[in-house]
C-alpha positions in Angstrom: 0.0 0.0 0.0 1.3 3.4 -0.8 2.6 5.8 1.8 1.2 9.3 1.9 4.2 10.9 0.2 3.7 8.6 -2.8 0.0 9.5 -3.0 1.0 13.2 -3.0 3.4 12.6 -5.8 0.7 10.9 -7.8 -1.3 14.0 -8.0 1.6 16.2 -9.0 2.2 18.0 -5.7 5.6 19.3 -4.9 6.2 18.3 -1.3 10.0 18.4 -1.4 11.8 21.3 0.2 12.5 24.5 -1.8 15.5 26.7 -0.9 14.4 29.0 1.9 14.3 32.7 1.2 16.8 35.0 2.8 15.4 36.0 6.2 14.3 39.5 6.9 15.8 41.6 9.7 15.1 40.4 13.2 12.3 42.1 15.1 12.6 43.0 18.8 12.9 39.9 20.9 9.9 38.5 22.8 10.1 38.0 26.6 12.4 35.0 27.3 13.9 35.0 23.9 17.2 36.2 22.7 16.0 36.9 19.2 12.9 36.6 17.0 13.4 36.3 13.2 10.7 36.7 10.7 10.8 36.3 6.9 9.2 35.0 3.8 9.8 31.7 2.1 10.0 31.3 -1.7 6.4 30.2 -1.6 5.3 33.5 -0.2 4.6 32.0 3.2 5.6 34.1 6.3 7.7 32.3 8.9 8.8 33.0 12.4 11.7 31.6 14.4 12.0 32.4 18.1 15.4 31.6 19.7 15.6 31.3 23.5 18.4 32.6 25.6 19.8 29.1 26.0 18.6 26.6 23.5 17.9 23.1 24.9 18.3 21.5 21.4 14.5 20.9 20.7 12.9 22.7 17.8 9.1 22.9 17.7 7.4 23.5 14.3 3.8 24.9 14.7 1.1 24.5 12.1 -2.0 26.7 12.3 -5.7 25.7 12.0 -8.1 26.4 9.2 -7.2 29.8 7.6 -10.1 32.1 7.1 -10.3 35.5 5.3 -7.8 36.1 2.6 -5.0 34.1 4.1 -1.5 35.4 4.7 -0.4 37.4 7.7 2.2 36.7 10.4 3.1 33.2 11.4 2.4 31.8 14.8 4.8 29.7 16.9 2.6 28.3 19.6 -1.1 27.8 20.4 -1.2 30.4 23.2 0.8 33.2 24.7 1.2 31.4 28.0 2.4 28.2 26.3 4.9 30.2 24.2 6.3 32.1 27.2 6.9 28.9 29.2 8.6 27.1 26.3 10.9 30.0 25.5 11.9 30.3 29.2 12.7 26.6 29.2 15.0 26.8 26.2 12.8 25.6 23.3 13.2 27.1 19.9 9.8 27.9 18.4 9.0 28.2 14.7 6.1 28.1 12.3 4.8 29.3 9.0 1.6 31.0 7.7 0.5 30.1 4.2 -0.2 32.9 1.8 -3.5 31.4 0.8 -6.7 30.9 2.8 -8.8 27.8 3.5 -7.5 24.2 3.5 -3.9 25.1 3.1 -2.5 21.7 4.0 -0.5 21.3 0.8 1.2 24.7 1.5 2.1 23.6 5.0 3.4 20.2 4.0 5.8 22.0 1.6 6.7 25.0 3.8 7.3 23.5 7.2 10.3 21.6 5.9 11.7 24.9 4.7 11.1 26.4 8.2 13.3 23.7 9.7 16.0 24.6 7.2 15.8 28.2 8.2 16.1 27.2 11.9 19.1 25.1 11.2 20.8 28.1 9.5 20.4 30.1 12.7 20.8 27.4 15.4 22.6 24.5 13.8 21.1 21.1 13.6 18.5 20.4 16.3 18.7 17.3 18.6 15.0 16.7 18.0 12.3 18.3 15.9 8.7 18.0 16.8 5.7 18.9 14.6 2.7 20.2 16.5 -0.4 22.2 15.6 -4.1 22.7 16.2 -7.2 21.5 14.3 -6.2 21.5 10.6 -2.6 22.1 11.9 -3.0 19.0 14.1 -3.8 16.9 11.0 -0.9 18.6 9.2 1.5 17.6 12.0 0.5 14.0 11.7 1.0 14.2 8.0 4.4 15.9 8.3 5.7 12.9 10.1 4.8 10.7 7.1 5.8 13.1 4.4 9.1 14.2 6.0 10.2 11.3 8.3 13.8 12.3 7.9 13.1 15.8 9.3 10.6 15.3 12.2 11.2 13.1 15.3 7.6 13.1 16.6 4.3 14.8 16.4 1.7 16.3 18.7 -1.6 16.8 16.9 -3.8 19.0 19.1 -7.6 18.7 18.4 -6.5 17.5 15.0 -8.7 16.2 12.2 -6.6 13.0 12.2 -9.2 10.9 10.4 -8.2 12.9 7.4 -10.0 15.3 5.1 -11.8 12.5 3.1 -13.3 10.7 6.1 -14.2 14.0 7.9 -16.1 15.5 5.0 -17.8 12.1 4.2 -19.2 12.2 7.7 -20.3 15.8 7.1 -22.0 14.7 3.9 -23.9 11.9 5.6 -25.3 14.4 8.1 -26.1 17.1 5.6 -27.6 14.4 3.2 -30.0 13.2 6.0 -30.8 16.8 7.1 -31.8 17.9 3.6 -33.6 14.6 2.6 -35.8 14.6 5.7 -36.3 18.3 6.4 -35.9 20.2 3.1 -35.8 17.7 0.1 -36.7 20.4 -2.5 -34.4 23.1 -1.1 -31.7 23.3 -3.8 -29.9 26.2 -2.0 -28.7 23.6 0.5 -25.9 22.4 -1.7 -24.4 19.1 -0.5 -21.4 19.0 -2.8 -20.1 20.9 -5.8 -20.8 24.0 -3.8 -21.1 27.3 -5.8 -22.4 29.6 -3.0 -21.0 28.8 0.4 -22.7 31.7 2.1 -26.1 31.0 0.6 -25.7 27.3 1.4 -25.1 28.1 5.1 -27.9 30.6 5.3 -30.4 28.2 3.7 -29.4 25.4 6.0 -29.6 27.7 9.1 -33.1 28.7 8.2 -34.3 25.1 7.9 -32.4 24.1 11.1 -33.9 26.9 13.2 -37.4 26.1 11.9 -37.0 22.4 12.6 -35.8 23.0 16.1 -39.2 24.4 16.9 -41.0 21.1 16.7 -40.6 17.6 18.2 -40.5 16.0 14.8 -37.8 18.5 13.6 -35.7 18.0 16.7 -35.8 14.2 16.2 -34.6 14.5 12.6 -31.9 17.0 13.6 -30.7 14.4 16.1 -30.7 11.6 13.5 -28.6 13.8 11.1 -26.3 14.7 14.0 -25.8 11.0 14.8 -24.3 10.4 11.3 -21.7 13.2 12.1 -21.3 11.6 15.6 -21.9 14.9 17.3 -21.4 14.6 21.0 -24.2 15.5 23.4 -22.2 18.0 25.4 -20.8 20.6 23.0 -21.0 24.0 24.5 -18.3 25.4 26.8 -19.6 27.0 29.9 -22.7 24.7 30.2 -23.4 21.8 32.4 -23.2 18.3 31.0 -26.7 17.0 30.3 -27.9 14.1 32.3 -27.7 10.6 30.7 -31.4 10.6 30.0 -32.0 14.3 29.5 -32.7 13.8 25.8 -34.0 17.4 25.3 -30.8 18.9 26.8 -28.6 16.6 24.8 -30.4 17.5 21.5 -30.1 21.2 22.4 -26.3 20.8 22.6 -26.2 19.1 19.2 -28.4 21.8 17.7 -26.1 24.5 19.0 -23.1 22.8 17.2 -24.8 21.5 14.1 -23.9 24.3 11.6 -20.3 24.5 12.8 -19.8 20.8 12.4 -22.1 19.6 9.6 -22.0 22.6 7.3 -18.3 23.6 7.8 -16.8 25.2 4.7 -16.7 22.9 1.7 -16.4 25.2 -1.4 -12.8 26.3 -0.6 -11.7 22.6 -0.2 -13.4 21.6 -3.5 -11.7 24.5 -5.2 -8.3 23.2 -4.1 -9.2 19.6 -4.9 -10.6 20.4 -8.3 -14.0 18.8 -7.6 -16.1 16.9 -5.2 -14.2 14.5 -3.0 -17.1 13.1 -0.9 -19.5 10.3 -1.6 -22.2 8.2 0.1 -22.6 5.4 -2.3 -23.0 2.1 -0.6 -23.7 3.6 2.8 -26.4 1.9 4.9 -27.8 4.5 7.2 -29.6 2.0 9.4 -26.2 0.5 10.2 -24.6 3.9 10.6 -27.1 4.9 13.2 -26.6 1.7 15.1 -22.8 2.3 15.3 -23.0 6.1 15.9 -23.0 6.1 19.7 -26.2 8.2 19.6 -28.9 5.6 18.8 -30.6 5.8 22.3 -31.0 9.6 22.0 -32.5 9.3 18.4 -34.9 6.5 19.4 -36.1 8.5 22.4 -36.7 11.6 20.4 -38.5 9.8 17.6 -40.7 8.0 20.1 -41.6 11.3 21.8 -42.4 12.9 18.5 -44.5 10.0 17.3 -42.4 9.5 14.2 -41.5 6.2 12.5 -37.7 6.0 12.7 -37.5 2.9 10.4 -39.5 4.7 7.8 -37.0 7.6 7.8 -34.1 5.3 7.6 -35.8 3.5 4.7 -36.2 6.8 3.0 -32.6 7.7 3.4 -31.4 4.3 2.1 -33.7 4.7 -0.9 -32.6 8.2 -1.9 -30.3 8.7 -4.8 -26.6 8.8 -3.7 -23.7 11.1 -4.4 -20.5 10.0 -6.2 -17.1 11.6 -5.9 -14.5 12.8 -8.5 -11.6 10.3 -8.1 -9.0 12.9 -8.9 -10.4 15.2 -6.2 -10.4 12.3 -3.7 -6.8 11.6 -4.6 -5.9 15.3 -3.9 -7.6 15.3 -0.5 -6.0 12.0 0.4 -2.7 13.7 -0.1 -3.7 16.9 1.7 -4.2 15.1 3.9 -5.3 11.7 5.2 -2.7 10.1 7.3 -2.0 6.5 6.4 -0.6 5.6 9.8 2.8 4.8 8.2 4.9 6.4 10.9 8.4 5.7 12.1 8.4 8.0 15.1 6.1 8.6 18.1 2.8 10.5 18.0 0.7 11.7 20.9 -2.8 13.0 20.0 -4.9 15.1 22.3 -8.7 15.5 21.9 -11.6 17.0 23.8 -14.6 14.7 24.4 -17.1 17.4 23.3 -15.3 18.7 20.3 -17.4 18.8 17.1 -14.8 19.8 14.5 -13.3 17.2 14.7 -15.3 14.9 16.8 -13.4 12.7 19.3 -14.2 9.6 17.2 -11.5 10.7 14.8 -9.0 9.6 17.3 -10.3 6.0 16.8 -9.8 6.4 13.0 -6.2 7.4 13.3 -5.5 4.7 15.9 -6.9 2.1 13.5 -4.8 3.5 10.6 -1.6 3.4 12.7 -2.4 -0.1 13.9 -3.1 -1.3 10.4 0.4 -0.1 9.4 1.9 -2.1 12.2 2.9 1.0 14.3 0.6 0.9 17.3 3.6 0.9 19.6 4.4 4.4 18.5 1.0 6.0 19.2 -0.6 7.2 22.4 -3.8 9.2 22.7 -4.9 11.5 25.5 -8.2 13.1 26.2 -9.8 15.9 28.3 -13.5 15.4 29.2 -15.2 18.7 28.3 -16.8 20.5 25.4 -15.0 22.9 23.0 -12.6 23.0 20.2 -8.9 23.4 21.0 -9.7 24.9 24.4 -6.8 23.3 26.2 -5.1 25.0 29.1 -1.4 25.8 28.7 -0.7 23.2 31.5 -2.5 20.5 29.5 -0.7 21.4 26.2 2.7 21.5 27.9 2.2 18.2 29.8 1.4 16.5 26.5 4.3 18.1 24.7 6.9 17.3 27.3 5.6 13.8 27.7 6.1 13.3 23.9 9.6 14.8 24.2 10.5 12.3 27.0 9.2 9.4 24.8 11.4 10.6 21.9 14.4 10.9 24.2 14.0 7.6 26.1 12.4 5.4 23.4 9.8 4.2 25.9 6.2 5.3 26.6 5.8 3.6 30.0 3.1 5.5 31.8 4.0 8.9 30.2 0.7 9.3 28.4 -1.8 8.0 31.0 -4.3 10.5 32.3 -3.0 10.3 35.8 0.6 10.8 34.7 -0.4 13.8 32.5 -2.4 15.4 35.2 0.5 15.1 37.7 2.9 16.4 35.1 0.7 19.4 34.3 0.4 20.2 38.1 4.2 20.1 38.5 4.7 22.4 35.5 2.2 24.9 36.7 3.5 24.8 40.3 7.0 25.8 39.2 6.0 28.4 36.6 5.9 32.1 37.4 2.9 32.4 35.1 -0.6 30.8 35.6 -0.8 27.9 33.2 -4.2 26.6 34.4 -5.2 23.2 35.6 -5.5 19.9 33.8 -8.5 17.6 33.3 -7.1 14.6 31.5 -9.5 11.6 31.5 -9.7 8.0 30.5 -12.3 7.7 27.7 -13.9 5.0 25.7 -14.2 6.4 22.2 -16.6 5.1 19.6 -15.4 3.9 16.2 -15.4 6.6 13.5 -18.1 5.8 11.0 -16.5 6.8 7.8 -12.8 5.9 7.9 -10.9 6.2 4.6 -7.1 6.0 4.2 -4.6 6.2 1.4 -3.7 2.9 -0.1 -0.4 1.7 1.4 2.2 -0.4 -0.4 3.4 -3.5 1.6 
């Protein structure tokens, strides 16, 4: 089966390093750093390199999340100011790049982050270890970097990363939007499922239908059914109490609040990069998908309360004409990116139980891919049990990062990535820090299988 880099080459992507551009003049140093260098790569991407007073030999390469607006702008070197300050004070060199284009800029990052490492080596010399890390889309990119550039990176820390990959993630979104439109607005062509021409109009039309449906018991039941195919959790909103295990109304309200963000996330910019539609639902049995979703009890309860026939709606979904994908577009999104699990160095992923973009079930998909490649010994996965997207405290992030670094150094996981060990490590880091890094809430979780896994073909 082909590794990710071979898949990328097959669609004509240039993932090999270009010669880094000459750096611009250093800007005034940040607190705890001896120098901060910014510049522009040949690709047009902005980069940043922050050099501590006394370098400990570790280089961290940060990849950003989904890029809105027009793209471009200054690069980031860490997910939060507190995390950045602690790392610089402890001697870590921090770097990152910001693609010049907006949207799903994974191809840009897979190319540019290798160049960033070369820039850092010019200033620092060769690092002892280089770690890829990032949030959301950047978390996925970090996992992919380990496969595309195994000679450059020694480990990866995907934070809240879409590690099931772009194809599986958007297939799950298609399942949910397909059920939503079929059952609640079958004649509303403004709710474009694929081949999106009007992202703004699509979202507005879907929002109007969603809000109207939420006003009736039947509508709420069908929203919950659609949400089940996206595997939306039932506690999604930060700052709210966890709904009770049988508080079906409160659980559905949480899914409703997150529905647009998760199910109707931007598709048009991704299709533009891929050159077509890369999602499909041919061959999907929606009765089976519901049974495996983790939300079947909620859906059954709401259908019962609404007096609806759940089996009739599932029959309707299974009988509705399906959507096919453009194979070339699928190939592009596999390359940019869907990790194959073909890793040679350790990875520690971190997810929130109540995240909706990605859902925590993506952790299962990535674990399955790594195991299928024979590399399960290299992977550990950590979780915090609360809602939100990338809302980690600095203490949680730093505990995960330093645990991964210890694994790289020692060659053994031991108990480094257990919830108890990470909680204790986070407490020690915060207790000895002059800045407030927050507390940690690592937890042992049983995570459902991801419904729509899809990986690159790997050579054996």
